[in-house]
Backbone as a chain_set.jsonl record, in Angstrom:
{"seq": "MKLALASDHAGYVLKEQLKPFIIALGHEVVDLGTDSTASVDYPDFAKKLAIAVVNGSVERGILFCGSGIGASVAANKIPGVRAGNCADHYSAHQGVEHDAMNVLVLGGRVIGTAVAEEMVTAFLAANYTHEARHQRRLDKVLAIEAEFSKRS", "coords": {"N": [[112.171, 98.603, 89.333], [110.629, 96.221, 91.42], [107.37, 96.181, 92.464], [104.764, 95.907, 94.884], [101.285, 96.325, 94.718], [98.32, 97.105, 96.427], [94.925, 97.23, 97.527], [91.945, 98.285, 99.288], [88.385, 98.293, 98.782], [87.786, 101.036, 98.675], [90.105, 102.228, 97.837], [90.521, 101.122, 95.414], [89.917, 102.265, 92.82], [91.794, 104.383, 92.512], [94.143, 102.868, 92.654], [93.916, 101.349, 90.309], [94.005, 103.417, 88.444], [96.617, 104.33, 88.761], [98.242, 102.145, 88.214], [98.916, 101.636, 85.357], [100.444, 103.935, 84.939], [102.633, 103.598, 86.687], [103.797, 101.316, 85.589], [104.493, 102.382, 83.106], [106.547, 104.019, 83.936], [108.545, 102.228, 84.081], [108.58, 100.211, 85.97], [108.02, 97.023, 87.562], [104.947, 95.566, 88.33], [103.2, 93.973, 90.902], [100.095, 93.019, 91.501], [98.169, 92.762, 94.272], [95.503, 92.745, 94.795], [92.552, 94.411, 95.928], [90.072, 93.399, 93.532], [87.918, 94.871, 92.685], [85.269, 97.261, 93.358], [83.724, 96.224, 95.304], [82.833, 95.807, 98.687], [85.45, 95.184, 100.957], [87.799, 94.123, 103.512], [90.243, 96.27, 104.66], [92.518, 95.479, 106.313], [93.193, 92.895, 105.456], [94.341, 93.181, 102.907], [96.372, 94.989, 103.372], [98.011, 93.436, 104.987], [98.78, 91.371, 103.193], [100.315, 92.842, 101.32], [102.29, 93.963, 103.001], [103.628, 91.68, 103.943], [104.698, 90.742, 101.538], [106.58, 92.752, 101.03], [108.275, 92.532, 103.276], [109.195, 89.878, 103.082], [110.733, 90.053, 100.86], [109.887, 89.536, 98.259], [109.059, 91.625, 96.766], [110.393, 94.935, 96.218], [109.39, 97.325, 97.259], [106.223, 98.727, 98.387], [102.945, 99.902, 97.453], [100.114, 101.061, 98.87], [96.603, 101.318, 99.04], [93.761, 102.852, 100.41], [90.619, 104.16, 101.62], [91.081, 106.629, 103.174], [93.712, 106.229, 103.679], [94.618, 105.896, 106.201], [93.711, 103.639, 107.795], [94.821, 101.446, 106.355], [97.516, 102.076, 106.573], [97.941, 101.912, 109.353], [97.406, 99.169, 109.731], [99.359, 97.906, 108.05], [101.713, 98.705, 109.29], [101.811, 97.071, 111.494], [103.18, 94.826, 110.881], [106.29, 93.547, 111.489], [109.188, 95.131, 110.275], [108.056, 96.611, 108.301], [107.711, 99.898, 107.168], [105.474, 101.97, 106.795], [104.087, 104.805, 105.268], [101.547, 107.138, 105.378], [100.909, 109.329, 103.026], [100.384, 112.663, 101.813], [101.502, 114.532, 100.252], [104.095, 115.663, 98.012], [106.694, 116.131, 99.146], [106.724, 114.609, 101.574], [106.495, 112.048, 100.519], [108.971, 111.479, 99.296], [110.824, 112.209, 101.273], [110.192, 110.521, 103.373], [111.282, 108.11, 102.536], [113.999, 108.821, 102.169], [114.878, 109.745, 104.722], [113.69, 108.064, 106.644], [113.632, 105.48, 105.742], [111.288, 104.509, 104.59], [109.249, 101.979, 103.304], [106.803, 101.398, 102.282], [104.384, 103.127, 100.617], [101.473, 104.823, 101.395], [98.313, 105.646, 100.198], [95.407, 107.66, 100.114], [92.538, 106.894, 98.552], [90.16, 108.301, 98.484], [90.829, 110.845, 99.109], [93.005, 111.868, 97.738], [93.891, 113.206, 94.64], [94.386, 112.028, 91.237], [96.559, 113.244, 89.794], [98.167, 114.389, 91.835], [98.713, 112.07, 93.244], [100.233, 110.686, 91.33], [102.524, 112.316, 91.266], [103.465, 111.905, 93.876], [103.957, 109.134, 93.875], [105.964, 108.991, 91.92], [107.998, 110.463, 93.222], [108.377, 108.866, 95.542], [109.284, 106.452, 94.394], [111.647, 107.238, 93.181], [113.267, 107.97, 95.238], [115.888, 107.337, 97.633], [117.147, 105.79, 100.565], [119.19, 107.706, 102.706], [121.229, 106.997, 104.503], [122.576, 108.681, 106.194], [124.278, 109.618, 109.174], [122.689, 110.763, 111.282], [120.12, 110.062, 110.468], [120.315, 107.296, 110.36], [120.84, 106.719, 113.038], [118.392, 107.405, 114.204], [116.663, 105.665, 112.832], [117.698, 103.243, 113.73], [116.875, 103.381, 116.402], [114.104, 103.246, 116.067], [113.917, 100.677, 114.985], [114.847, 99.245, 117.174], [112.782, 99.663, 119.023], [110.739, 98.321, 117.658], [111.798, 95.699, 117.692], [111.877, 95.213, 120.451], [109.13, 95.221, 121.174], [108.111, 93.327, 119.494], [108.831, 90.962, 120.607], [107.165, 90.56, 122.717], [104.263, 88.911, 124.049]], "CA": [[111.893, 98.134, 90.679], [109.453, 95.352, 91.543], [106.486, 96.772, 93.468], [103.441, 95.344, 95.16], [100.172, 97.247, 94.894], [97.142, 96.475, 97.026], [93.922, 98.207, 97.958], [90.607, 97.836, 99.633], [87.407, 98.783, 97.811], [87.813, 102.498, 98.598], [91.323, 102.619, 97.14], [90.618, 100.362, 94.165], [89.909, 103.098, 91.617], [93.094, 105.053, 92.411], [95.138, 101.83, 92.331], [93.775, 101.017, 88.887], [94.452, 104.576, 87.67], [98.069, 104.477, 88.865], [98.97, 100.957, 87.751], [99.594, 101.838, 84.063], [101.427, 105.008, 85.11], [103.811, 102.993, 87.323], [104.393, 100.433, 84.572], [105.109, 103.273, 82.104], [107.8, 104.515, 84.516], [109.527, 101.161, 83.95], [108.566, 99.327, 87.131], [107.214, 95.804, 87.51], [103.87, 95.658, 89.315], [102.512, 92.782, 91.368], [98.828, 93.487, 92.061], [97.701, 91.823, 95.289], [94.072, 92.923, 94.986], [91.325, 93.789, 95.54], [89.823, 93.463, 92.101], [86.673, 95.58, 92.391], [84.831, 98.201, 94.4], [82.908, 95.508, 96.29], [83.383, 96.02, 100.026], [86.389, 94.218, 101.542], [88.438, 94.632, 104.723], [91.591, 96.758, 104.363], [93.648, 94.768, 106.937], [93.562, 91.713, 104.679], [95.198, 93.573, 101.79], [97.568, 95.594, 103.969], [98.843, 92.318, 105.439], [99.365, 90.732, 102.002], [101.355, 93.708, 100.78], [103.366, 94.081, 103.983], [104.39, 90.43, 103.935], [105.473, 90.714, 100.288], [107.728, 93.649, 101.205], [109.182, 91.995, 104.299], [109.853, 88.635, 102.645], [111.624, 90.369, 99.748], [109.379, 89.207, 96.929], [109.03, 92.935, 96.106], [111.295, 95.88, 96.884], [108.57, 98.29, 97.984], [104.801, 98.566, 98.145], [102.046, 101.048, 97.473], [98.874, 100.576, 99.458], [95.52, 102.277, 98.851], [92.449, 102.665, 101.035], [89.848, 105.39, 101.497], [91.84, 107.763, 103.696], [95.098, 105.827, 103.838], [94.942, 105.726, 107.617], [93.517, 102.254, 108.237], [95.802, 100.579, 105.705], [98.807, 102.412, 107.156], [97.976, 101.325, 110.694], [97.487, 97.711, 109.607], [100.65, 97.505, 107.469], [102.779, 98.946, 110.265], [101.816, 96.015, 112.512], [104.088, 93.777, 110.424], [107.679, 93.948, 111.736], [109.974, 95.361, 109.064], [107.348, 97.55, 107.434], [107.662, 101.31, 107.528], [104.467, 102.513, 105.884], [103.746, 106.198, 105.504], [100.364, 107.687, 104.72], [101.387, 110.618, 102.53], [99.444, 113.501, 101.067], [102.246, 115.554, 99.522], [105.318, 115.257, 97.325], [107.836, 116.146, 100.053], [106.647, 113.461, 102.484], [106.67, 110.804, 99.761], [110.395, 111.175, 99.103], [111.534, 112.375, 102.544], [109.957, 109.315, 104.157], [112.271, 107.113, 102.102], [115.354, 109.337, 102.366], [115.227, 109.898, 106.134], [113.089, 107.053, 107.52], [113.655, 104.177, 105.065], [109.912, 104.087, 104.332], [109.202, 100.991, 102.231], [105.428, 101.318, 101.785], [103.661, 104.386, 100.462], [100.032, 104.616, 101.549], [97.562, 106.746, 99.595], [93.965, 107.643, 100.327], [91.807, 106.993, 97.294], [89.054, 109.252, 98.595], [91.335, 112.167, 99.497], [94.1, 112.269, 96.861], [93.598, 113.158, 93.206], [95.312, 111.236, 90.429], [97.785, 113.983, 89.467], [98.98, 114.47, 93.05], [99.165, 110.701, 93.523], [101.319, 110.389, 90.391], [103.713, 113.035, 91.75], [103.961, 111.239, 95.074], [104.505, 107.833, 93.485], [107.234, 109.264, 91.253], [108.961, 110.855, 94.259], [108.624, 107.686, 96.373], [110.06, 105.455, 93.663], [112.961, 107.794, 92.837], [114.015, 108.257, 96.462], [116.712, 106.309, 98.269], [117.534, 106.071, 101.945], [120.483, 108.404, 102.672], [122.187, 106.376, 105.426], [123.282, 109.687, 106.978], [124.412, 109.18, 110.57], [121.539, 111.167, 112.104], [118.957, 109.277, 110.058], [120.558, 105.91, 110.776], [120.678, 106.672, 114.5], [116.946, 107.42, 114.483], [116.096, 104.415, 112.333], [118.106, 102.19, 114.666], [115.994, 103.479, 117.566], [112.791, 102.719, 115.649], [114.06, 99.222, 114.869], [114.959, 98.711, 118.533], [111.407, 99.651, 119.567], [110.053, 97.228, 116.976], [112.324, 94.431, 118.21], [111.438, 95.071, 121.851], [107.708, 94.93, 121.291], [107.815, 92.121, 118.715], [109.118, 89.824, 121.487], [106.117, 90.42, 123.727], [103.095, 88.159, 123.577]], "C": [[110.624, 97.273, 90.64], [108.633, 95.843, 92.733], [105.232, 95.954, 93.649], [102.46, 96.499, 95.276], [99.043, 96.465, 95.533], [96.197, 97.574, 97.484], [92.722, 97.491, 98.554], [89.676, 98.422, 98.57], [87.476, 100.294, 97.617], [89.064, 103.021, 97.896], [91.473, 102.0, 95.769], [90.74, 101.251, 92.93], [91.255, 103.8, 91.447], [94.191, 104.054, 92.073], [95.112, 101.521, 90.839], [94.215, 102.178, 87.997], [95.975, 104.668, 87.651], [98.853, 103.297, 88.303], [99.631, 101.171, 86.383], [100.655, 102.94, 84.117], [102.732, 104.441, 85.671], [104.539, 102.085, 86.34], [105.104, 101.274, 83.518], [106.404, 103.893, 82.618], [108.903, 103.452, 84.477], [109.581, 100.181, 85.101], [107.691, 98.103, 86.879], [106.198, 95.863, 88.649], [103.318, 94.277, 89.616], [101.256, 93.278, 92.079], [98.272, 92.418, 92.998], [96.225, 91.996, 95.622], [93.758, 94.198, 95.733], [91.083, 94.054, 94.056], [88.522, 94.151, 91.736], [86.377, 96.567, 93.514], [83.882, 97.541, 95.398], [83.595, 95.576, 97.651], [84.238, 94.846, 100.502], [87.022, 94.874, 102.773], [89.894, 94.996, 104.444], [92.704, 95.991, 105.074], [94.113, 93.544, 106.142], [94.559, 92.06, 103.578], [96.467, 94.263, 102.276], [98.533, 94.495, 104.411], [99.532, 91.639, 104.262], [100.541, 91.541, 101.465], [102.551, 93.795, 101.727], [104.24, 92.831, 103.999], [105.236, 90.321, 102.667], [106.713, 91.595, 100.383], [108.745, 93.029, 102.157], [109.889, 90.73, 103.821], [110.715, 88.83, 101.399], [111.124, 89.983, 98.378], [109.148, 90.471, 96.095], [109.967, 93.861, 96.879], [110.539, 96.886, 97.749], [107.103, 98.016, 97.663], [104.079, 99.896, 98.139], [100.666, 100.512, 97.82], [97.825, 101.684, 99.375], [94.312, 101.889, 99.691], [91.727, 104.006, 100.949], [90.61, 106.621, 101.939], [93.337, 107.485, 103.723], [95.445, 105.489, 105.275], [94.832, 104.267, 108.053], [94.556, 101.315, 107.651], [97.199, 100.823, 106.271], [98.965, 101.783, 108.537], [98.171, 99.812, 110.597], [98.851, 97.262, 109.086], [101.776, 97.654, 108.483], [102.78, 97.953, 111.422], [102.769, 94.886, 112.136], [105.521, 94.253, 110.658], [108.462, 94.043, 110.417], [109.324, 96.318, 108.092], [107.422, 98.945, 108.033], [106.769, 101.981, 106.499], [104.129, 103.942, 106.265], [102.546, 106.608, 104.687], [100.709, 109.111, 104.302], [100.312, 111.345, 101.741], [100.157, 114.587, 100.268], [103.558, 114.979, 98.991], [106.505, 115.137, 98.286], [107.846, 114.91, 100.957], [106.922, 112.146, 101.767], [108.128, 110.474, 99.505], [111.176, 111.271, 100.415], [111.358, 111.152, 103.428], [110.92, 108.194, 103.799], [113.67, 107.576, 102.487], [115.783, 109.358, 103.826], [114.8, 108.722, 107.0], [113.063, 105.647, 106.928], [112.251, 103.611, 104.867], [109.914, 103.114, 103.149], [107.794, 100.746, 101.692], [104.839, 102.719, 101.782], [102.178, 104.07, 100.563], [99.315, 105.862, 101.048], [96.074, 106.56, 99.836], [93.216, 107.9, 99.038], [90.665, 107.986, 97.311], [89.53, 110.664, 98.912], [92.459, 112.691, 98.606], [93.655, 112.154, 95.412], [94.688, 112.416, 92.45], [96.622, 111.968, 90.158], [98.707, 114.089, 90.671], [99.527, 113.091, 93.392], [100.314, 110.316, 92.592], [102.611, 111.069, 90.822], [104.318, 112.33, 92.963], [104.586, 109.891, 94.75], [105.86, 108.022, 92.809], [108.316, 109.607, 92.269], [109.351, 109.665, 95.126], [109.552, 106.698, 95.67], [111.464, 105.935, 93.303], [113.849, 107.97, 94.067], [114.792, 107.043, 96.957], [117.047, 106.753, 99.684], [118.95, 106.642, 101.948], [121.579, 107.734, 103.486], [123.018, 107.416, 106.187], [123.236, 109.275, 108.446], [123.192, 109.542, 111.411], [120.289, 110.379, 111.749], [119.113, 107.824, 110.496], [120.373, 105.757, 112.276], [119.187, 106.593, 114.857], [116.271, 106.143, 114.011], [116.473, 103.256, 113.256], [117.241, 102.202, 115.922], [114.601, 102.947, 117.253], [112.857, 101.192, 115.574], [114.199, 98.558, 116.238], [113.591, 98.651, 119.217], [110.643, 98.482, 118.969], [110.5, 95.878, 117.527], [111.843, 94.181, 119.638], [109.983, 94.617, 121.94], [107.275, 93.742, 120.432], [108.01, 90.869, 119.557], [108.009, 89.558, 122.492], [104.94, 89.629, 123.164], [101.819, 88.837, 123.937]], "O": [[109.676, 97.573, 89.914], [109.126, 95.914, 93.858], [104.7, 95.381, 92.698], [102.774, 97.532, 95.867], [98.834, 95.294, 95.217], [96.613, 98.692, 97.788], [92.51, 96.293, 98.363], [90.136, 98.981, 97.574], [87.248, 100.784, 96.511], [89.069, 104.152, 97.411], [92.421, 102.298, 95.042], [91.594, 101.004, 92.079], [91.803, 103.812, 90.345], [95.082, 104.364, 91.282], [96.156, 101.442, 90.191], [94.743, 101.952, 86.909], [96.56, 105.045, 86.636], [100.023, 103.449, 87.952], [100.827, 100.907, 86.258], [101.657, 102.87, 83.405], [103.813, 104.77, 85.184], [105.769, 102.093, 86.276], [106.2, 100.921, 83.081], [107.27, 104.256, 81.823], [110.056, 103.737, 84.8], [110.525, 99.398, 85.205], [106.749, 98.145, 86.089], [106.546, 96.172, 89.789], [103.007, 93.507, 88.708], [101.346, 93.891, 93.143], [97.947, 91.31, 92.571], [95.745, 91.456, 96.619], [94.652, 94.954, 96.111], [91.797, 94.829, 93.419], [88.06, 94.035, 90.601], [87.13, 96.688, 94.48], [83.3, 98.221, 96.243], [84.813, 95.417, 97.743], [83.821, 93.689, 100.46], [86.796, 96.056, 103.034], [90.687, 94.144, 104.042], [93.778, 95.85, 104.489], [95.296, 93.203, 106.159], [95.513, 91.318, 103.344], [97.522, 94.132, 101.654], [99.744, 94.621, 104.224], [100.729, 91.359, 104.319], [101.614, 91.003, 101.191], [103.698, 93.708, 101.289], [105.465, 92.929, 104.063], [106.374, 89.854, 102.722], [107.775, 91.232, 99.877], [109.941, 93.009, 101.867], [111.065, 90.531, 104.125], [111.355, 87.888, 100.932], [111.872, 90.093, 97.407], [109.052, 90.403, 94.869], [110.291, 93.609, 98.04], [110.993, 97.253, 98.833], [106.777, 97.2, 96.801], [104.529, 100.877, 98.731], [100.131, 99.629, 97.15], [98.131, 102.852, 99.615], [93.89, 100.733, 99.684], [92.199, 104.906, 100.255], [90.771, 107.562, 101.162], [94.139, 108.416, 103.783], [96.469, 104.857, 105.533], [95.777, 103.723, 108.625], [95.112, 100.48, 108.363], [97.978, 99.884, 106.43], [100.001, 101.195, 108.847], [99.005, 99.243, 111.301], [99.439, 96.328, 109.631], [102.687, 96.828, 108.532], [103.682, 97.999, 112.258], [103.126, 94.072, 112.987], [105.931, 95.262, 110.084], [108.399, 93.152, 109.57], [109.971, 96.788, 107.155], [107.225, 99.143, 109.231], [107.234, 102.489, 105.479], [103.912, 104.252, 107.437], [102.521, 106.451, 103.466], [100.79, 110.002, 105.148], [99.457, 110.736, 101.098], [99.515, 115.455, 99.677], [104.051, 113.954, 99.462], [107.239, 114.149, 98.243], [108.873, 114.243, 101.084], [107.514, 111.233, 102.342], [108.495, 109.299, 99.497], [112.099, 110.488, 100.638], [112.277, 110.78, 104.157], [111.326, 107.417, 104.663], [114.442, 106.811, 103.065], [116.926, 109.027, 104.139], [115.467, 108.408, 107.986], [112.53, 104.724, 107.544], [112.038, 102.402, 104.961], [110.512, 103.397, 102.111], [107.614, 99.973, 100.751], [104.801, 103.401, 102.806], [101.683, 103.16, 99.898], [99.658, 106.985, 101.419], [95.552, 105.447, 99.77], [93.258, 109.005, 98.496], [90.245, 108.466, 96.257], [88.719, 111.587, 98.978], [92.827, 113.86, 98.716], [93.108, 111.13, 95.002], [95.783, 112.203, 92.97], [97.693, 111.372, 90.279], [99.916, 113.897, 90.537], [100.685, 112.963, 93.79], [101.273, 109.682, 93.031], [103.681, 110.464, 90.752], [105.535, 112.18, 93.06], [105.634, 109.545, 95.296], [106.803, 107.285, 93.098], [109.432, 109.094, 92.184], [110.532, 109.472, 95.415], [110.489, 106.175, 96.273], [112.372, 105.12, 93.138], [115.066, 108.106, 93.934], [114.41, 105.895, 96.732], [117.209, 107.943, 99.957], [119.825, 106.114, 101.261], [122.758, 107.899, 103.173], [124.052, 107.076, 106.763], [122.272, 108.658, 108.899], [122.707, 108.709, 112.177], [119.485, 110.06, 112.625], [118.154, 107.199, 110.948], [119.806, 104.764, 112.733], [118.786, 105.803, 115.712], [115.41, 105.598, 114.701], [115.646, 102.385, 113.528], [116.91, 101.141, 116.451], [113.99, 102.272, 118.082], [111.953, 100.503, 116.048], [113.724, 97.44, 116.44], [113.288, 97.683, 119.914], [109.976, 97.737, 119.687], [109.669, 95.011, 117.797], [111.449, 93.066, 119.983], [109.659, 93.715, 122.713], [106.183, 93.207, 120.626], [107.425, 89.827, 119.263], [107.919, 88.466, 123.054], [104.658, 89.671, 121.967], [100.742, 88.336, 123.615]]}, "num_chains": 1, "name": "protein.A"}
């Protein structure tokens, strides 16, 4: 799978720790920055990653910031993105299986490397189920997105 990775300064270290792990799992990584721990603004990198996912240049994305919250909020402003800030294995795969989550968000200051590796593995192995109840709910989410994307 072709994946985009992006982080702000607070997520940079975890991103760099996970990059070789993801490559070793057999995935292609497109790193959209940042390239150091120098302070940057998370919305800039969340936007880059979200656009890469929506325009199809990558299949999914993994976004890193300090807590995961700010990057998640910013990425979810882009129509077509379903970013989930996860802190456990179950949420990382269930978000894909039930909600068609296409961006995993991890908090570099709150998640350890081993737990992050488990979540990334679960996220990348998961597939959306297309079960009727999940599709019905996803269709409602997409309808909300469409309704509010039209407003100025």
